[in-house]
C-alpha positions as CSV (number, residue, x, y, z in Angstrom):
1,M,44.2,-3.0,87.7
2,D,44.7,0.4,86.1
3,L,44.9,3.8,87.8
4,D,41.1,4.0,87.8
5,D,40.8,0.5,89.5
6,N,39.5,-1.2,86.3
7,V,40.4,-4.8,85.9
8,Y,41.6,-6.5,82.7
9,V,41.1,-10.2,82.1
10,S,42.8,-12.3,79.4
11,D,40.4,-14.7,77.7
12,A,42.6,-17.2,76.0
13,E,39.8,-19.3,74.6
14,N,38.0,-16.4,72.9
15,C,41.2,-14.6,72.0
16,N,40.3,-11.2,73.6
17,I,40.8,-9.0,76.6
18,Q,37.9,-7.9,78.8
19,K,37.7,-4.8,80.9
20,F,35.6,-4.5,84.1
21,D,35.2,-1.7,86.6
22,S,36.1,-2.1,90.3
23,E,32.6,-3.4,91.0
24,G,32.8,-6.1,88.4
25,K,30.6,-4.3,85.8
26,F,31.6,-5.2,82.2
27,I,33.0,-2.2,80.3
28,T,34.4,-3.4,77.0
29,K,36.4,-6.1,75.3
30,W,38.8,-6.1,72.4
31,G,40.7,-8.5,70.2
32,T,40.0,-11.3,67.8
33,K,41.9,-14.5,66.9
34,G,44.8,-13.9,64.7
35,K,48.2,-12.3,64.3
36,G,48.9,-8.6,64.2
37,P,48.0,-5.5,66.1
38,G,44.9,-6.0,68.3
39,K,44.6,-9.7,67.4
40,F,45.6,-12.4,69.8
41,M,46.7,-16.0,69.8
42,Q,45.8,-17.2,73.3
43,P,46.3,-14.0,75.4
44,E,47.8,-15.3,78.6
45,S,48.2,-12.3,80.9
46,T,47.7,-8.6,81.1
47,D,49.5,-5.9,83.1
48,V,49.1,-2.1,83.5
49,D,52.0,0.2,84.1
50,S,52.2,3.5,86.1
51,M,51.3,5.4,82.9
52,N,48.1,3.4,82.4
53,K,49.6,1.5,79.4
54,I,48.2,-2.0,79.0
55,Y,50.4,-5.0,78.1
56,V,49.1,-8.2,76.8
57,A,51.3,-11.3,76.6
58,E,50.2,-14.1,74.2
59,Y,51.0,-17.7,74.7
60,S,50.7,-19.1,71.2
61,G,51.4,-15.8,69.4
62,Q,54.6,-15.3,71.5
63,N,54.2,-11.6,71.4
64,I,53.6,-8.8,73.8
65,Q,51.2,-6.0,72.7
66,K,51.0,-2.5,74.2
67,F,47.8,-0.4,74.3
68,D,46.8,2.9,75.8
69,S,43.9,3.2,78.3
70,N,41.4,3.7,75.3
71,V,42.7,0.3,74.1
72,T,44.3,1.9,71.1
73,F,47.3,-0.2,69.8
74,I,50.7,1.3,70.5
75,D,53.4,-1.3,69.9
76,M,54.1,-5.0,69.6
77,W,57.3,-7.1,70.0
78,G,58.0,-10.8,70.2
79,K,59.1,-14.0,68.5
80,E,60.3,-12.2,65.4
81,G,62.7,-10.3,67.6
82,E,61.8,-6.9,66.3
83,K,59.5,-4.1,67.3
84,K,56.5,-3.6,65.1
85,G,54.7,-0.6,66.4
86,Q,55.0,3.1,66.4
């Protein structure tokens, strides 16, 4: 959950992240299958930090991607061993 009590769900089968409000109402989703910023290879889990930054861990892609609360891509790091973002 984020600071506004929104819930993020990793959908590994459809390669996207879904966002719901605290009452379960669908807000948005983002991501497509693939490699690179905003694309996912079986997103496995999500987490939100105290600054409302969203982290998505990918199983097959072996990366972690970071987004702001507007789901704008910020950074990515993973199996290549180097940061790829801003």
